[in-house]
N, C-alpha and C positions, 0 to 999 in steps of 0.2 A: 839760212842763219842770212841769206842777202838776202834777201823778201824785205826780209823782218828789221834789218837789217840800218832799210832807205824808210823803212817808215816812222821806225821810234828815231833815231839822230840823222844821219845822213843829212847834212845842207855844206855848198861851201856857201862859205866871208865872204863879201864881197867888201871891199872898201874903193877909196877912192879912184873905182872905174877896175879893179884886178882883185883877182882872184886874194886873199887873205892865206886856203889855204893848199898848199906850194907840195904837200907832198902826207901818203899815209901818216908821216905819226902827227902830223896835227888834225887831222882829216877823222870829222866822232863816228870812226866806228863800230860797230857792239862787240867789246867783248865775249871772249868763252867767259868768264867770269858774268855775267850778263845776260848768258844762252838759258831758254830754258832745261832746264835737268835729263828732260826724252822729246825727244821728238819721232811721229811716229811717219813711217811713210808707206804708200802701198800703192805699186805700181800693176795700173789694173792693164793684164791683155782682154786689145781688145778687137786684133787679125785683121783688124788697121795696117795701110803700111808703119813703120818707127814712125813717129814724127817730135822724139826727145823728150824725157824725163826732167829735165834739171830746169831751162830755159822759160817751160811753160807755169810755169807756181809766179812766178815774178809778178804782172801785172795785178794781177784781182787777189797782193796778200796785203797791199796796200788798204784794199774796199774792206776788206773781209774782217780786218784787225780793230779797221774805225766802225763797222759798223754792228760788232761788237763791243766797241765800247759806251756807244749812245745806246744798245739794246740797254744795257747796266747801268748810267748813271744819265739819261734824259736828256745829256750838252751833246749838241751841235758842233762835228768838229770839220771847217773847212780848210786848214791847212797842216799844212804835214812840212817838217817833222813830229810827233808827237809830241819829243819832251823840250816840246816852245805849250805846251802843256799842260795844267795844273788837277786828277784828278783827288776827289775826296768822299 
C-alpha cells in the first residue's frame, strides 16, 4: 500500500520555497477506502539469506503500474504522482 500510495498521489506541495504539507493530516496518503479490495502477497522461499519481504517491492511498484497504464492507454506517463493525470 505504501508503494501504491506513492505512485498514486503522494507529493509534497511547495510554496514560496517551503513545504506546504507539514503533517500527515494534509499530506495526500492513499486512504483505506481508495485501496484495492484484495491484495495477494506471495513470499517465495529461495534458500538464500533473508533479505526482507516488505521494503524491496516498493521501488518497482510505480514503474509496474505506469507500464500497465501505458499498455492500456497508449499514453506515455513521465511524471508522478498519477493523480496529476487523467485517464479516459
